[in-house]
N, C-alpha and C positions, 0 to 999 in steps of 0.2 A: 109610310110613317104618319102617325096621327098625333097631333099635339092638342091637348085640352088645357085651356087657360082657366084654371080654377080660381086664380087671383090675378087681377090686372091693375090693382090699386097702387097708390103711393104709400109712404110710411104712415100717413094719417087717415087712411080709409076714405079719402075724398070721394064724394059721389056714392058713398055706401059700398065701396068695392073692397074685396078682400086683398090682403097683402100678396105679393108675388108668389105664385105656386103654379108650376107648369107640369103636366103629366105627359110623358113621352112614351108612346107605344110604337115599337119598331120590331117587326118580326115577333119573336117570342120575348123580347126585352121589354121591361116596364121600369121606368125610372121617374123620379121627380127632379125637376130642375128648379132649384130654390124652394124654400119651405118657410115662408114668412110667418110672423107671429100668429096670424089668424088662420093659418092653413088647416089646422085640425078641424076647425068649424067648417071650412070650405070643403074639405075631403069628406067629412061626415054628411054634409048636406048633399053632396053628389053621390053618396053611397059607394065610395071608392074602398075597395079591400086593400088595406095597407100591406097585408102579408104577401100580396102579389107584386109589390114594388121591391125590386132587388137592390136598388141603388138610390141614394140621395146625392145630387151633385149641386154644389153651391158656387155662386159667382163671387160673393164676398160675405163679410160677417156683420152686416147691419141687421138689426132685429126684423125689419120688414122683408128680409130675404133668408134669414138664418134662424129667426127666433123660435120657431116651432120645433126645432130639433129635439130639445129635451122632452117635450110632450109627446112627440112621435115615438121616442125610445121608450118612455114609460108606458105609453099606450100599448106598445108591442110587448112589453114585459108583463103587464098586469091585466090588460083588457083582452087583446087578441091572442095573448100567450103565444107569440110568434116562435117558430122553430127554424124558419128559413134563414139562411145567412143574409146579412145586410152589409152592403158596401157604402161607406160614407166618404165622399170625394169632394175635392175642392182645391182652392189655392194652397200654397205652401203654408204649413202651420195648422192644417185642418184638424188633426188629432188634438193638439193642444187647445184650440178654440172650442172644439166639441166638449172636451172634458171640463173646461172652464165654464162653459154655458150650463152644463148639467149641474155643476156644483153651485153656481150662482142661483139657478132657478129652484133646484131641489137639493139642498145640502145633504151630502152623503151619497147622492145618486151616482157620482162618478166612480164609486167603488162597487157598484152593484155587480153581482154575479149573474150575467145576462143568460137568458134561456137560449139565446141564439148567437152564433159567431158574428163578430163585427170586424170588418177590415177597413182600414183607413188608406186612402189613395190620394196622393198629391198629384194634381194635374196642372202643369205649368206650360207657358208659351215655349214653343220649340220642342216639346216633348209630347207627341201625340199619345193618346191612351185609348183603350177599348173598355167600355163599361156597358154591361147589360146587352152585349152584342152590337153596340153602337160605337163607331169611331168618333173620338172627341179631339178637337183641337182648341187650345186656349189662346186668347189674345189679350194683351194688357190694355185695360181701359183706364180712363182718367176720372176718378171719383173721390175717394177718401182713403189714403193709404193706412190710416189708423184702423180701418175696417177691412184691410186687404192683406195681400194683393187683390185688386179688383179686376175681374176678368169677364170677357165675353167668350162665348163658345160657338163652334160649328159642330153640329151633330150630323153624321152621315151614316146611312144604312140603306141597302137596297137601291143604290143609285140616286137617292134623294138626300138633300142637305137642308137642314134648318139652322138658321143663325140667330143668335140672341145676344144682345149687347150687354145685359145686366144694366147697372146704373153707370152713366158716363156723361161727361161733357163731350163736345166734338173732339175726336182724335182721328188722325189719318189711319190708325189701326182699324177703324170701322170699314175701310175700303177693302182690305183683304178678308176681313171677317165676312163681308157680304158677297164677295166675288163669286159669282156662279151659283149662289144659294137659291133654292127654290122659293124661300121666303125668309125675310128678315124681320124679327120682332125687336123693335128698338124703343128705348125709353124716350119720352117726349114730355118733359115735366111742365114747361111753360110755353106760352104762345110766342112771345118775342123778347122776353126778359132773359138776358144772357147771365148765366150763373157759372161759377167756377167748377162745379161738380155735377151739373145736370145739363141735359140737352134741351134746347128750345126749338120750336117748330121753324122759326125763320131761318135759323142756322142750318137745320136739317134740309129745308127746302133749297137753300143755296148750294148744298153739296149733293143734291139728289142725283145729278149726272155722274157723280163719282161712284155711286153704289150700284154695282152690276147685279141686280136682282129684279125679277119681274114683280115681286110683291113685297110691300112694306106694310107692316102692322104697327101702329103706335100704341104704347102701353105706358104704365107708371105716370099717368096724367094727373097733374095737380089741378086745383080749382080754376086757375087762370086758363089752362088748356081745355078743361072740361066746359068752360063757359063758351067756347067757340064751337058751335054746332054746325057751321056751314059745311057744305060738301068739300071734300079734299080728295086729291088723287090717291092718298093712302087710306088704308082701313084703320078704324079705331077699334082697339081690343075692348072686350067686355068679359065679365065673369061668365064662365060657361061656354065661351066661344071655342069651337073646334076647327082646327086646320087639318086638312087631309092633303098630304103632299104626294 
């Protein structure tokens, strides 16, 4: 399994980073895990062929994770002239949220006659799914239910498991999310300031022993976290980073 982090930033592009956008390549499967507002720029910069991506999977519906969906769809319709089927997956309500986002960004677009088939799939905790040949498990996270349900995911293929928290404060659900994973990509927005809907490094460090994974990568870092450049046991994500599991 290969994970390319095209976007590792927070909602505000702190440090000049793109919004969250992860490309997962597993066997013949190609999917995007989150597609934040700046993701079309990131994907174009990286030369990614969007037509080879069969699936978009979202953790929640904030713009820095979900905001490029309308542009992705219109690019497929009018630029790449996609013919390949596309699956759009995510928490409960994904189809309603997608249509609402299309209409908000490009009025009238929600009624487009698409050149390609679109299938919507809800992925929920306790109901495993398979997307693009990858086994997906969802876990409830603690972030902002107005933009949710907010979820983290375990992605497993070929005996390898990649875990991703999405946005969340500390929750004990991070423990089964990480358990036995080859790598955990986890948000770490602040250094030691505790927030109700984001994780800080001090809290993460206090719970490090609960997370049964050999590799933790920190992402979604805000200015406070980025200001701390000292060596850490964990790896800091950056745009263009590639993880091979």
